[in-house]
N, C-alpha and C positions, 0 to 999 in steps of 0.2 A: 504494500500500500504506500510505503514511503516513496518508492520510485515513481509511482503514478502522480502523487502529490507534488513531488519535485518537478516532474516533467510538465505538469499543468501550470504550476507556479512559474517555472522557467519560461514557458511560452508567453505567458502574460507579461512577465517582467521584461523580457527582451523586446516585446512589441511596444511597451511603454517607453523603454529606453530609446528605441528607434524614433518614436513619435516626438519625444523631447528633443532629440538631436536634430530632427527635421525642423521643428519650430524655432530652435535657438541657433541654427547653423549660420545665420547671417549677422548675428550680433557680435561685434568686436572681431571681425575677421582679421587675421588668421587665428585669433585666440580661440581655443576649443571650449567655448562656453557650454555647449550641450553636455559634454562629458563631465565637466566640472560640476554643473548643476545636478546631474543624476547621481554623481558620487557623493556630493554633500547631502542631498536629500536622502539617499540610501543610508548613509551613516547615521543620520538622525532617526530614520525609521527603524533601522536594525537596533539601535540603542534603546529606543522606546519600546519596540516589540519584545526585545529580550527581557527588559526589566518588568514590563507590564504583564506579559503573558507567559514567556518561557520559564522564567525563574519561579513562577507561581504555579506552574503545571495546570493552567486553566483549560488549555485546549489539548485534544489528543495529540500524541507525538507526531503522527503523520501530517496533521494540519500545521503544527508549528514548524516542522521540517519543510513542508511545502511553501510556507510563507517566508520563513527565514532564509533557507538555502535556495529554494526555487525562485520565488518571486523577487525578493529583495536582492538575493545574490546575483541573479541574472539582470536585474535592473542596473546594478552598479557594474563597473568594469575597470579592472586594473590593467588588463592587456591593452585596451584602447588608450588609457592614460599613458602607458609606457611608450606606445608607438607615436602618439601625438607629441610627447616630450622629445623623442628622437627627431621627429620632423621639424619641430620648432628650432631645435639646435642646428640641424643641418641647413635649414633655411635662413639661419643667421638671426633669428628672433630670440636672442639670449635673455633679454629683459622679460619677454613674455614667458619664456621657459622657466626662469627663476620664480616669477609670480605664480605660474601654474603649479610648480612644485611646492612652493611655500603654502599657498592657499589650499591645495589638495591635501597635503599632509597635516598641517596644523588645523585647518578648517575641518577636515574629516574627524580629527580627534575631538575638536570642540563641539561639532554637531552631534557626534555619538554621545558625548557627555550631556549635552542639552536634552537629547532623547531620554537618557536615564532620569534627568531631573524632572522633565515634564511628566514622565510616567508615574512619578511619586506624588504629583499634585492631585488633590481630590477635587472633583467637580462639585460645586455647590449648587444644589437645586432649590428653587424657591417654591 
């Protein structure tokens, strides 16, 4: 069941990533805004999901695996980040490459942390 859940989640996550890249591809060209966006959002979502659901065993294991590994894992992409870094460097965009590296690494950690923090907040209903 885990394999099926990861496969379905992976299909959805990769389609969402592709859609985000298409929508954001013309912003700050040649800066890879689409990949940066999906990786930062993915870090936040995985941090939030891990703290809010996985650590508390709220969902069945196959659902948690399908969402965490499948959907969020395929939504984010380290390989595309790496290739885009190489392309920026080879094309002489060293400042963009440094910004991309810095924001991806430290922003990813910060967004994952924010996901953890947000998952601890209680929603107040009136």
